[in-house]
C-alpha positions in Angstrom: 17.3 24.7 -60.5 18.7 24.7 -64.1 22.2 26.1 -64.7 22.3 29.8 -65.9 23.5 30.5 -69.5 25.2 33.6 -70.9 22.0 34.7 -72.7 19.8 34.7 -69.6 18.6 38.1 -68.6 19.3 39.7 -65.2 15.7 39.2 -64.2 15.7 35.5 -65.2 18.9 35.0 -63.2 17.3 36.5 -60.1 14.2 34.4 -60.5 16.2 31.3 -60.9 18.3 32.0 -57.8 15.1 32.8 -55.8 13.5 29.5 -56.9 16.5 27.6 -55.9 16.5 29.4 -52.5 12.8 28.6 -51.9 13.4 24.9 -52.8 16.3 24.7 -50.4 14.3 26.2 -47.6 11.4 23.8 -48.3 13.7 20.9 -48.2 15.4 22.1 -45.0 12.0 22.8 -43.2 10.8 19.3 -44.2 13.9 17.7 -42.8 13.7 19.7 -39.6 10.0 18.8 -39.2 10.7 15.1 -39.6 13.7 15.2 -37.2 11.9 17.2 -34.5 8.8 14.9 -34.7 10.9 11.8 -34.4 13.0 13.2 -31.5 9.8 14.3 -29.7 8.2 10.9 -30.2 11.3 9.2 -28.8 11.5 11.6 -25.9 7.8 11.2 -25.1 8.2 7.4 -25.1 11.2 7.6 -22.8 9.4 9.9 -20.4 6.4 7.7 -20.4 8.5 4.6 -19.6 10.3 6.5 -16.8 7.0 7.8 -15.3 5.3 4.4 -15.5 8.3 2.7 -13.9 8.4 5.1 -10.9 5.1 4.6 -9.3 4.2 6.6 -6.2 1.9 5.2 -3.5 -1.4 6.3 -5.1 -0.3 4.9 -8.5 0.7 1.6 -6.9 -2.7 1.3 -5.3 -4.4 2.0 -8.6 -2.3 -0.5 -10.4 -3.0 -3.2 -7.7 -6.7 -2.3 -7.6 -6.8 -1.5 -3.9 -7.5 1.6 -1.8 -4.7 4.0 -1.1 -5.3 3.5 2.6 -4.7 -0.2 2.2 -1.4 0.4 0.5 -0.4 2.9 3.2 -1.2 0.2 5.7 1.0 -2.3 4.0 3.9 0.2 4.0 3.4 1.2 7.6 3.3 -2.5 8.8 6.4 -3.4 6.8 4.3 -5.7 4.5 5.1 -3.7 1.3 8.3 -4.2 -0.6 11.1 -1.7 0.0 10.8 1.3 -2.3 13.1 1.4 -5.3 14.0 5.1 -4.6 12.6 8.5 -3.9 11.5 11.3 -6.2 12.8 14.8 -6.0 10.2 15.8 -3.3 11.2 12.8 -1.1 8.2 10.6 -1.9 9.0 6.9 -2.3 8.3 5.1 -5.6 8.2 1.5 -6.7 8.9 -0.1 -10.1 6.6 -2.5 -11.8 9.3 -5.3 -11.6 9.3 -4.9 -7.8 5.5 -5.1 -7.6 5.3 -8.1 -9.9 7.7 -10.0 -7.6 5.7 -9.0 -4.4 3.5 -11.5 -2.5 0.5 -9.4 -1.4 -0.7 -10.3 2.1 -4.3 -11.5 2.6 -6.6 -13.2 0.2 -5.2 -11.1 -2.6 -1.8 -12.6 -2.3 -0.2 -14.1 -5.4 0.0 -17.9 -5.2 2.0 -18.5 -8.4 5.3 -17.7 -6.6 5.2 -20.6 -4.1 3.8 -24.1 -3.9 0.3 -24.8 -2.6 0.3 -25.3 1.1 -3.1 -26.0 2.6 -1.6 -26.5 6.0 -0.1 -23.0 6.1 3.5 -24.0 6.4 4.6 -21.1 4.2 3.4 -18.7 7.0 6.7 -18.6 8.8 7.8 -15.0 8.3 6.0 -12.8 10.9 5.2 -9.1 10.5 3.2 -6.5 12.3 -0.5 -6.4 11.4 -1.0 -3.1 13.2 -1.2 -1.7 16.7 -4.1 -1.9 19.1 -5.7 1.2 17.4 -6.3 -1.1 14.4 -8.9 -2.9 16.6 -10.1 -0.1 18.8 -9.8 3.3 17.2 -10.6 5.2 20.4 -7.9 3.7 22.6 -4.2 3.2 22.3 -3.8 0.2 24.6 -5.8 -2.8 25.9 -5.7 -1.2 29.4 -7.2 2.0 28.1 -10.0 0.0 26.5 -10.7 -1.8 29.8 -10.7 1.6 31.6 -13.2 3.0 29.0 -15.4 0.0 29.6 -15.4 0.5 33.4 -15.6 4.3 33.3 -19.3 4.4 34.1 -18.8 2.7 37.5 -18.8 4.2 41.0 -15.5 6.0 41.9 -15.0 3.9 45.0 -15.6 0.7 43.1 -13.2 1.7 40.4 -10.5 2.4 43.1 -11.0 -1.0 44.6 -10.9 -2.7 41.2 -7.5 -0.9 40.5 -6.0 -1.6 44.0 -7.0 -5.2 44.0 -5.4 -6.0 40.7 -8.7 -6.8 39.1 -8.2 -4.4 36.2 -4.9 -6.0 35.3 -6.5 -9.4 35.6 -9.3 -8.3 33.2 -6.7 -7.0 30.7 -4.9 -10.4 30.8 -8.1 -12.3 30.3 -9.1 -10.0 27.5 -5.8 -10.5 25.7 -6.2 -14.3 26.1 -9.7 -14.2 24.7 -8.5 -12.1 21.7 -5.7 -14.5 21.0 -8.1 -17.4 21.1 -10.4 -15.7 18.6 -7.6 -14.9 16.2 -6.6 -17.3 13.4 -3.6 -19.6 13.8 -0.4 -17.7 13.3 -1.9 -14.3 14.3 -1.5 -13.0 17.9 -1.7 -10.0 20.1 1.6 -9.3 21.9 1.5 -6.3 24.2 -0.5 -3.8 22.1 0.7 -5.0 18.7 -0.9 -7.6 16.4 1.5 -9.9 14.6 0.9 -12.4 11.8 2.4 -14.1 8.7 4.0 -11.9 6.1 2.6 -14.0 3.3 -0.5 -16.0 4.6 -1.7 -18.8 2.4 -4.6 -18.2 0.1 -7.3 -19.5 2.5 -5.8 -18.4 5.7 -8.7 -16.2 6.8 -11.5 -18.6 5.8 -14.2 -18.4 8.5 -12.9 -15.1 9.8 -14.1 -11.5 9.1 -12.1 -9.7 6.4 -12.1 -6.2 5.0 -13.3 -5.3 1.5 -9.6 -5.7 0.4 -9.4 -9.2 1.8 -7.3 -8.4 4.9 -8.0 -9.8 8.3 -10.6 -7.5 10.0 -9.0 -7.2 13.5 -11.6 -4.7 14.6 -14.5 -7.0 13.9 -12.8 -9.9 15.7 -12.2 -7.8 18.8 -15.7 -6.3 18.7 -17.1 -9.8 18.9 -15.5 -10.5 22.3 -17.8 -9.7 25.2 -16.2 -8.0 28.2 -19.1 -8.6 30.5 -18.2 -12.2 31.5 -14.6 -11.1 32.0 -15.7 -8.3 34.4 -18.1 -10.7 36.2 -15.1 -13.0 37.0 -13.1 -10.2 38.5 -15.7 -7.9 39.9 -14.6 -7.0 43.5 -18.3 -6.3 44.5 -19.3 -9.9 43.6 
């Protein structure tokens, strides 16, 4: 805006003032637009970083390329790393740094964080692989599975099997057969399966595994025939 002189008319003066006013507003609006856009971009980046670094269970599973149920299994068995915190609704979350440092159990475990060990000597830390339900979804204990197997028998025969201790003997032999069928370092104790927290890369070679590379306990137990065990302890024999 040019400076006003003494010969400028009243209309010219008003026009000059209005032009200067419009220029000032255009300048201010442009500055505000630039500032707000920059601030929003920065805020969006910060929010993105925060969200990406606070991963709930489903996001962790997606990041690792596994099923959500597999991740929940790791968490319930104590095989997952401790959560880095909890969100406002109480759900746990994990950071990418925590996940990067984690040795995943099973064939998907990272092998770059420890030396090669073909003899499995790194399998020293033991953790739960799940309860008996992991192997038999319809029964809570080994004894219940034996009872289900025998349930079609005659009532008197069932009573004699129980009173003679044959049912308990069958359960003991069944457990022994299961432990013999499991890989080295994995065992059934009571009604809980235990095994290495970080098995070596080829620990389950020759054994059935799930689609996620975990040891398939159900398939191993299903492969054990109870008929010869019953034959050994049948009170009617």
